[in-house]
C-alpha positions as CSV (number, residue, x, y, z in Angstrom):
1,X,104.0,-105.2,-73.7
2,X,100.9,-105.6,-71.6
3,X,97.8,-103.3,-71.4
4,X,95.9,-102.6,-68.2
5,X,92.8,-100.8,-68.0
6,X,91.6,-98.2,-64.7
7,X,88.1,-97.2,-64.0
8,X,88.6,-93.3,-63.1
9,X,86.9,-89.8,-63.4
10,X,89.3,-88.4,-65.5
11,X,92.3,-89.2,-67.8
12,X,94.7,-87.7,-65.6
13,X,93.5,-89.4,-62.4
14,X,93.8,-92.7,-64.4
15,X,97.2,-91.6,-65.2
16,X,98.3,-90.8,-62.0
17,X,97.3,-94.1,-60.7
18,X,98.6,-96.0,-63.8
19,X,102.5,-94.6,-63.6
20,X,102.1,-95.3,-59.6
21,X,101.4,-99.2,-60.3
22,X,103.2,-99.5,-63.9
23,X,105.9,-97.1,-64.1
24,X,106.6,-94.0,-65.4
25,X,106.6,-95.3,-68.6
26,X,103.1,-96.2,-69.0
27,X,101.6,-95.0,-72.3
28,X,97.9,-93.9,-72.6
29,X,96.2,-96.4,-75.0
30,X,92.7,-94.9,-75.2
31,X,89.7,-93.9,-73.2
32,X,85.8,-94.7,-73.3
33,X,83.0,-94.4,-71.1
34,X,82.4,-97.0,-69.2
35,X,79.3,-99.5,-69.5
36,X,76.2,-99.1,-67.1
37,X,77.0,-102.1,-65.1
38,X,80.3,-100.7,-64.2
39,X,79.9,-97.3,-64.3
40,X,79.9,-96.9,-60.2
41,X,83.6,-97.4,-60.4
42,X,83.9,-94.5,-62.7
43,X,82.6,-92.5,-65.8
44,X,85.8,-93.7,-67.9
45,X,87.7,-96.7,-68.6
46,X,91.3,-95.9,-69.1
47,X,93.8,-98.1,-71.0
48,X,97.5,-98.1,-70.6
49,X,100.2,-100.5,-72.3
50,X,103.2,-101.2,-70.0
51,X,106.4,-103.0,-69.6
52,X,106.6,-105.5,-66.5
53,X,110.2,-104.5,-65.9
54,X,108.9,-101.2,-65.3
55,X,106.1,-101.9,-63.2
56,X,106.9,-100.7,-59.4
57,X,104.1,-102.8,-57.8
58,X,105.7,-104.9,-55.1
59,X,109.1,-103.5,-55.5
60,X,110.5,-103.3,-51.8
61,X,112.6,-100.3,-52.4
62,X,111.9,-96.7,-52.5
63,X,109.1,-94.2,-50.4
64,X,105.7,-94.2,-51.0
65,X,104.2,-92.5,-53.9
66,X,101.4,-91.0,-52.4
67,X,102.5,-88.6,-49.5
68,X,99.9,-89.3,-46.5
69,X,98.7,-85.7,-46.5
70,X,97.6,-86.3,-50.1
71,X,95.9,-89.4,-49.2
72,X,94.0,-87.5,-46.6
73,X,92.8,-85.0,-48.6
74,X,91.7,-87.3,-51.3
75,X,89.8,-89.6,-49.1
76,X,87.9,-86.7,-47.5
77,X,87.0,-85.4,-50.7
78,X,85.4,-88.8,-51.6
79,X,83.3,-88.5,-48.1
80,X,85.4,-90.0,-45.5
81,X,85.5,-88.2,-42.2
82,X,88.8,-86.9,-41.7
83,X,89.4,-88.7,-38.5
84,X,89.0,-92.2,-40.5
85,X,91.1,-90.5,-43.6
86,X,94.2,-89.9,-41.1
87,X,93.8,-93.2,-39.8
88,X,94.0,-94.9,-43.3
89,X,96.8,-92.5,-44.3
90,X,99.0,-93.4,-41.0
91,X,98.5,-97.2,-42.0
92,X,99.2,-96.4,-45.5
93,X,102.4,-95.0,-44.7
94,X,103.6,-97.5,-43.0
95,X,103.5,-99.7,-45.9
96,X,106.8,-98.1,-47.2
97,X,107.8,-98.9,-50.6
98,X,104.3,-100.0,-51.9
99,X,102.9,-97.7,-54.3
100,X,99.3,-98.5,-54.0
101,X,99.5,-98.6,-50.3
102,X,96.3,-96.2,-50.1
103,X,94.1,-98.6,-51.6
104,X,95.3,-101.6,-50.1
105,X,95.1,-100.1,-46.6
106,X,91.6,-99.1,-47.5
107,X,91.0,-102.7,-49.1
108,X,92.2,-104.2,-45.9
109,X,89.8,-102.4,-43.8
110,X,86.5,-102.8,-45.5
111,X,84.4,-106.1,-44.3
112,X,83.0,-108.5,-46.7
113,X,81.8,-111.8,-46.8
114,X,81.3,-113.7,-49.9
115,X,78.5,-115.7,-50.8
116,X,79.7,-119.2,-50.9
117,X,78.3,-121.3,-53.6
118,X,75.7,-123.7,-52.5
119,X,75.9,-127.7,-52.3
120,X,72.9,-129.9,-53.6
121,X,70.8,-130.5,-50.7
122,X,71.8,-127.5,-48.7
123,X,69.4,-125.1,-46.8
124,X,70.1,-121.6,-46.6
125,X,67.7,-118.7,-45.4
126,X,68.4,-114.7,-45.8
127,X,66.2,-112.2,-44.7
128,X,66.2,-108.8,-45.6
129,X,65.2,-105.9,-43.1
130,X,65.7,-102.4,-42.6
131,X,63.4,-99.3,-42.9
132,X,60.7,-98.8,-45.6
133,X,61.9,-97.4,-49.1
134,X,65.5,-98.8,-49.2
135,X,65.0,-101.7,-51.7
136,X,64.6,-104.9,-49.9
137,X,62.0,-106.3,-52.5
138,X,64.1,-105.7,-55.5
139,X,67.3,-106.8,-53.8
140,X,65.3,-110.0,-53.1
141,X,64.5,-110.8,-56.5
142,X,67.8,-109.9,-57.6
143,X,69.4,-112.5,-55.3
144,X,66.8,-115.0,-56.2
145,X,67.7,-114.9,-59.9
146,X,71.4,-114.4,-59.5
147,X,72.3,-116.6,-56.5
148,X,69.5,-119.2,-56.9
149,X,68.1,-119.9,-60.4
150,X,71.0,-118.9,-62.5
151,X,72.8,-121.6,-60.4
152,X,70.3,-124.0,-60.6
153,X,69.5,-123.7,-56.7
154,X,66.1,-124.1,-55.8
155,X,64.2,-120.9,-54.3
156,X,61.5,-120.3,-52.0
157,X,59.7,-116.7,-51.2
158,X,58.4,-115.6,-48.0
159,X,57.0,-112.4,-47.6
160,X,56.1,-111.7,-43.9
161,X,54.2,-109.1,-41.7
162,X,52.3,-106.1,-42.5
163,X,54.0,-104.8,-45.6
164,X,53.2,-101.5,-47.3
165,X,50.3,-101.7,-49.6
166,X,51.1,-103.5,-52.8
167,X,54.7,-104.9,-51.5
168,X,52.9,-108.4,-51.0
169,X,51.4,-108.3,-54.7
170,X,54.8,-107.2,-55.7
171,X,56.7,-109.8,-54.5
172,X,54.0,-112.4,-55.6
173,X,54.0,-111.2,-59.1
174,X,58.1,-111.5,-59.1
175,X,57.6,-114.9,-57.7
176,X,55.3,-116.0,-60.5
177,X,57.5,-114.5,-62.9
178,X,60.8,-116.6,-61.9
179,X,58.3,-119.7,-61.1
180,X,59.3,-119.8,-57.5
181,X,57.0,-121.0,-54.6
182,X,55.6,-117.9,-52.8
183,X,53.8,-117.8,-49.7
184,X,52.7,-114.4,-48.0
185,X,52.3,-114.5,-44.0
186,X,50.1,-112.2,-42.2
187,X,52.3,-112.2,-39.1
188,X,55.8,-113.4,-37.9
189,X,54.3,-116.1,-35.9
190,X,52.8,-117.6,-39.0
191,X,56.2,-117.3,-40.7
192,X,57.9,-119.2,-38.1
193,X,55.5,-121.9,-38.2
194,X,55.8,-122.0,-42.0
195,X,59.4,-122.4,-41.8
196,X,59.1,-125.1,-39.0
197,X,57.2,-127.3,-41.3
198,X,59.2,-127.1,-44.5
199,X,61.7,-129.0,-45.3
200,X,62.9,-127.1,-47.9
201,X,66.3,-127.7,-49.6
202,X,67.7,-124.7,-51.7
203,X,67.8,-120.8,-51.1
204,X,64.6,-119.4,-48.7
205,X,64.4,-115.8,-49.3
206,X,62.1,-113.6,-46.6
207,X,60.8,-110.2,-47.2
208,X,60.3,-108.2,-43.8
209,X,57.8,-105.2,-43.7
210,X,60.0,-101.9,-43.6
211,X,60.0,-100.4,-40.3
212,X,60.9,-97.9,-38.1
213,X,62.9,-98.6,-35.2
214,X,61.1,-96.3,-33.3
215,X,57.9,-98.6,-33.8
216,X,58.7,-100.6,-30.8
217,X,56.1,-103.3,-31.1
218,X,57.0,-104.7,-34.7
219,X,60.6,-104.2,-33.6
220,X,60.1,-106.5,-30.7
221,X,58.0,-108.9,-32.9
222,X,61.1,-109.1,-35.2
223,X,63.6,-109.4,-32.4
224,X,61.6,-112.4,-30.8
225,X,61.2,-113.8,-34.5
226,X,65.1,-113.9,-35.3
227,X,66.2,-115.2,-31.7
228,X,64.0,-118.2,-32.8
229,X,65.8,-118.5,-36.0
230,X,69.5,-117.8,-35.4
231,X,70.7,-119.5,-38.4
232,X,69.0,-117.1,-40.5
233,X,71.3,-114.4,-42.4
234,X,70.1,-110.8,-41.9
235,X,70.9,-108.2,-44.4
236,X,70.5,-104.8,-43.5
237,X,69.4,-103.2,-46.5
238,X,70.6,-99.6,-46.8
239,X,71.0,-96.8,-49.3
240,X,74.6,-95.9,-50.4
241,X,73.8,-92.5,-51.2
242,X,73.0,-91.8,-47.9
243,X,75.7,-89.6,-45.7
244,X,77.5,-92.1,-43.2
245,X,76.2,-90.7,-40.1
246,X,72.3,-91.7,-41.3
247,X,73.8,-95.1,-42.1
248,X,75.5,-95.6,-38.9
249,X,72.4,-94.2,-37.1
250,X,70.4,-96.8,-38.8
251,X,72.6,-99.6,-38.1
252,X,72.8,-98.8,-34.4
253,X,68.8,-98.4,-34.6
254,X,68.4,-101.7,-35.8
255,X,71.6,-103.4,-34.0
256,X,68.9,-104.9,-31.5
257,X,68.0,-107.4,-34.4
258,X,71.8,-108.3,-34.6
259,X,72.4,-108.1,-38.5
260,X,74.9,-110.3,-39.9
261,X,75.2,-108.9,-43.3
262,X,75.1,-105.2,-45.0
263,X,73.4,-104.7,-48.1
264,X,73.8,-101.4,-50.0
265,X,71.7,-100.2,-52.7
266,X,71.7,-97.0,-55.2
267,X,75.1,-97.5,-55.8
268,X,74.9,-96.3,-59.2
269,X,73.4,-92.9,-57.4
270,X,75.7,-92.3,-55.1
271,X,78.0,-89.2,-56.0
272,X,80.6,-90.6,-53.4
273,X,81.0,-94.1,-52.1
274,X,83.0,-92.7,-49.0
275,X,80.2,-92.6,-46.8
276,X,79.2,-96.2,-47.4
277,X,82.9,-97.6,-47.2
278,X,83.1,-95.7,-43.8
279,X,80.0,-97.0,-42.6
280,X,81.2,-100.3,-43.2
281,X,84.4,-99.9,-41.6
282,X,83.1,-98.4,-38.4
283,X,80.1,-100.7,-38.1
284,X,82.6,-104.0,-38.9
285,X,79.6,-105.9,-40.5
286,X,80.5,-107.4,-43.9
287,X,78.9,-106.7,-47.0
288,X,77.7,-109.5,-49.2
289,X,75.4,-107.7,-51.9
290,X,75.5,-104.2,-53.9
291,X,72.5,-103.0,-55.8
292,X,73.8,-101.1,-58.8
293,X,70.7,-99.9,-60.6
294,X,67.2,-100.7,-61.5
295,X,67.7,-103.4,-64.2
296,X,66.4,-106.6,-63.2
297,X,67.9,-109.1,-62.3
298,X,71.6,-107.8,-63.7
299,X,72.0,-104.7,-61.4
300,X,73.4,-106.5,-58.8
301,X,77.1,-107.4,-57.6
302,X,79.0,-109.4,-54.8
303,X,80.8,-106.7,-53.0
304,X,84.8,-107.5,-53.7
305,X,86.8,-105.2,-51.2
306,X,89.8,-104.4,-53.7
307,X,87.2,-103.2,-56.4
308,X,85.3,-101.1,-53.7
309,X,88.8,-99.3,-52.6
310,X,89.8,-99.0,-56.0
311,X,86.3,-97.1,-57.1
312,X,86.8,-94.8,-53.9
313,X,90.6,-93.8,-54.5
314,X,90.2,-93.5,-58.2
315,X,87.1,-91.4,-58.4
316,X,88.7,-88.5,-56.3
317,X,90.5,-85.6,-58.2
318,X,94.2,-85.5,-57.4
319,X,95.6,-83.1,-55.2
320,X,97.2,-80.4,-57.4
321,X,101.1,-80.5,-56.6
322,X,101.3,-77.1,-55.2
323,X,99.2,-77.9,-52.5
324,X,100.4,-81.1,-51.6
325,X,103.1,-79.6,-49.2
326,X,100.3,-78.2,-47.3
327,X,98.4,-81.5,-47.0
328,X,101.6,-83.2,-45.8
329,X,101.9,-80.6,-43.2
330,X,98.4,-80.4,-42.0
331,X,98.6,-84.3,-41.7
332,X,101.7,-84.2,-39.5
333,X,99.8,-82.0,-37.0
334,X,96.8,-83.8,-37.2
335,X,98.4,-87.5,-36.7
336,X,100.6,-86.2,-33.9
337,X,97.4,-84.7,-32.1
């Protein structure tokens, strides 16, 4: 016998997934509250015992264990639009015989860009952009520690432009605690000069001012700056607890800066992760990092499409069996429309 743990909103939800993946003979071993660092995947960690010969994962025979209509209703429940849910359910239905088809289909659509290990003597520059109050400075510090100092990569921090009162002081204080070189530049022009004159080997992190895309002058300055530095990775920072419409609107407004990555903060505060996932899929911009809390520096994770898809699926309550035929009929009508 082997054991496997699932994150879920309830024991019945975990049991449904476990028996679909591990076989009908999967036995509940126990459950416990999830620790803070993984709570976003579900409030419970539920463990099952199973015999590999009973597992149905990868079995090429038999129909999908989750009907398309049920997939749609569960995805809508966690915050995806019905249009997106129907599209994912249609793709999952084509994965005949794969019990985890819905999660696989969802994971395959989530764009991610893992942070490659930096080599000695390599230079990489990341800039954090977005509207104010989304957690750019906090994210920068977490990345400085986890992807820089913890891996013995030299880190340098720049604070550019007119930040809100106290923002530069906060960044400078964090840099001092980390022992990382810090420079505050009053303008993007002075930042450009600093970057041009600095042959830094390591990780360079740039904290840009929080701006509204409606502020055309500041937006134009940022656009001009990044045009001169195309190698900079631009991480657009958004809150995971916003609606997908708000996220997509903000992505559209910042599209002129050509962000190369998305960074979601507040993952621990999001009631549903569906809106963030839908925004990722529709924008097609990969995510690398996610902020999972206020603790510094540990509340930061590199985004995994598989983990995120599982978190979305297992936090949805199962559709009652009595309603499954209704959901499937509705799916058939929607898909045919």
